[in-house]
Structure formats: structure tokens, C-alpha cells
C-alpha positions, 0 to 999 in steps of 0.5 A: 500500500502506498503511503503519503510522502512528506512531499505531499504535505496535507494530502489525505484524499484524492478525486478519481473518476468522479469519486473522492477516495483515500490518497493511498487507494487511488491506484492505477493498473501497471498495464495502463496505456499512459504508464507505457506510452506517456499518454497523459495531460495535466495541469498545475494550479495554485490556490492562495489564502487571501483576505477574502478567503481562499482563491484559486488562481486562473482556474478556468484558464488552466482547465481550458488548457487541460482540455486543449491538451487532451484535444490535440491528442484526441483524448476525450475527457469524460467530465465537463470543465465545470465538473472538474473545476468543482472537483478541484475546489472539493479536493482542497476543502476535503483536505483542509487546504484552505490556507493554500494549495497546489492542485494537480488535475491529470487525465490519462489513457488507462487500462485497456489495450496495450497497442500503441495507437489507442482505439476511440473507446479506450478508457480515459481516467481523470484524477485530481490531487492537492497538497501544500507546496511552497516555492518550487526553487526555494523560498530564498530564491524568490528574493535572492535569485537562483543559479542556472545553466544552459542545458546540453539538451534541446527542446523538441523540434516543431511538428515532432511533439506538440509543445503547446500541449501540457502532456506527460511525455513532454516532461521527459525532456524536462527531466533531462534538462533539470537533472543535468542542471542539478548534477552540475550544481545549478538550481535549474536548466534553460533549454534552447530550441533546435535553431539555437535560440532560447526556449524555456526552463525545464518547467518554467517560462523565461523573461529577459530584461535589457534596458528596461524592456522585457523579452520572452521567447514566442510560442514558436520557440517550442515553449509551453505558453504558460498561464503565469507567463501570460499573467506577467505579460498583462501585469507588466503592460499595465505597469507601463513596461514594454514587453516583446515576444521575440527570438532570443539568442543564447548570448543575450542571456549573459548580457541581461540586466535582469532575468526571471522564471515564471510558472505555477510552481516557480511563480516569479523566481529571479535568476542571478547567474547563467553558466556562472556569469553574473546577471545584473547585480547578481540578485533580484533586480528592481523590475523583477521586484516590482512584478513580484510585488504586483503579482503576489499583491493579487493574493494579499489584496494590495493589487486589484484583481482587474482581470477576474483571475481569482475564483473562490470556493463556492458553496456547492463545492464546499457542500459536496466535499463536506458530504464525501 
């Protein structure tokens, strides 16, 4: 029987195929299609404690991307977006995670036939877990920044594996990039595209600041177009900053004034060096700090939620979870 790990702090129950069950009983058959071929799509979503109660950040956008990813792989998700969105909230309530949580919905081809190309009727399973998870690259990293390297592993070429889908198989590339970086003593790695321009981090999007302008690689650079990335583009624009989506050569990383990662797990993490070359002052820069203040201000109440990104725990979800 599986036991909860310390890395899944607060995880007691999981939602699976329409039912709430104990965490340790949410099992999958070893012959599940996804285990052999990587046929899964997933999301990472954060819920934050706010002065107005717990709020899920951009839940609708995350769930839309989950369905978009499944659509690319012709994987029909049995439940509606509304049902799974409600289940995300229910999982947080039943696990008593109302002071903040990381939510992980996943849809995958389950136990059916073992053939590589699944038939239309192949079962698709869906599960949603939630747990407490702090700063992905370390709490100190949010203030002091992290040291990263350019990986020897490139991102996939266009028209091979779809980078716009957040699929489990795509993260084999991320594992190679991140484990290489950590083996070499870095916090994270940055991957290049097949044309040698900058793509993204192992599990994060990247922003480079030079002369007050924010640069970020375009969707064509084999990146996952992150929801936090999109949020920062909007926030920066509202703050009067210039943002450009454009190709970035590798050497531009070394010449940046500031640099940071974005992502649901990484949030906004400054980068203080690349390949042991100091970036700017070797710590979080002023524009990065300003963006952090505006972003985290959404959850403290200091920044007004003009985009309607925060979604509370509705009474129906609370009632359903309480009755489970």
C-alpha cells in the first residue's frame, strides 16, 4: 500500500473518476496505456489564502488548457470543465487546504489495450490531487535569485511533439534538462530550441530584461505558453513596461540586466547567474521586484484583481466535499 510522502504535505484524499477516495487507494493498473506510452495531460494550479478567503488562481484558464491538451491528442475527457473545476475546489476543502494549495488535475489513457495507437473507446481516467507546496526553487530564491545553466539538451523540434500541449511525455525532456542542471550544481536548466535560440526552463517560462524592456521567447520557440507567463505579460503592460515576444539568442542571456522564471510552481523566481556569469547585480533586480510585488499583491489584496483571475470556493463545492 502506498503511503503519503512528506512531499505531499496535507494530502489525505484524492478525486478519481468522479469519486473522492483515500490518497493511498487511488491506484492505477501497471498495464495502463499512459504508464507505457506517456499518454497523459495535466495541469498545475495554485490556490492562495487571501483576505477574502481562499482563491484559486486562473482556474478556468488552466482547465481550458487541460482540455486543449487532451484535444490535440484526441483524448476525450469524460467530465465537463465545470465538473472538474468543482472537483478541484472539493479536493482542497476535503483536505483542509484552505490556507493554500497546489492542485494537480491529470487525465490519462488507462487500462485497456496495450497497442500503441489507442482505439476511440479506450478508457480515459481523470484524477485530481492537492497538497501544500511552497516555492518550487526555494523560498530564498524568490528574493535572492537562483543559479542556472544552459542545458546540453534541446527542446523538441516543431511538428515532432506538440509543445503547446501540457502532456506527460513532454516532461521527459524536462527531466533531462533539470537533472543535468542539478548534477552540475545549478538550481535549474534553460533549454534552447533546435535553431539555437532560447526556449524555456525545464518547467518554467523565461523573461529577459535589457534596458528596461522585457523579452520572452514566442510560442514558436517550442515553449509551453504558460498561464503565469501570460499573467506577467498583462501585469507588466499595465505597469507601463514594454514587453516583446521575440527570438532570443543564447548570448543575450549573459548580457541581461535582469532575468526571471515564471510558472505555477516557480511563480516569479529571479535568476542571478547563467553558466556562472553574473546577471545584473547578481540578485533580484528592481523590475523583477516590482512584478513580484504586483503579482503576489493579487493574493494579499494590495493589487486589484482587474482581470477576474481569482475564483473562490463556492458553496456547492464546499457542500459536496463536506458530504464525501
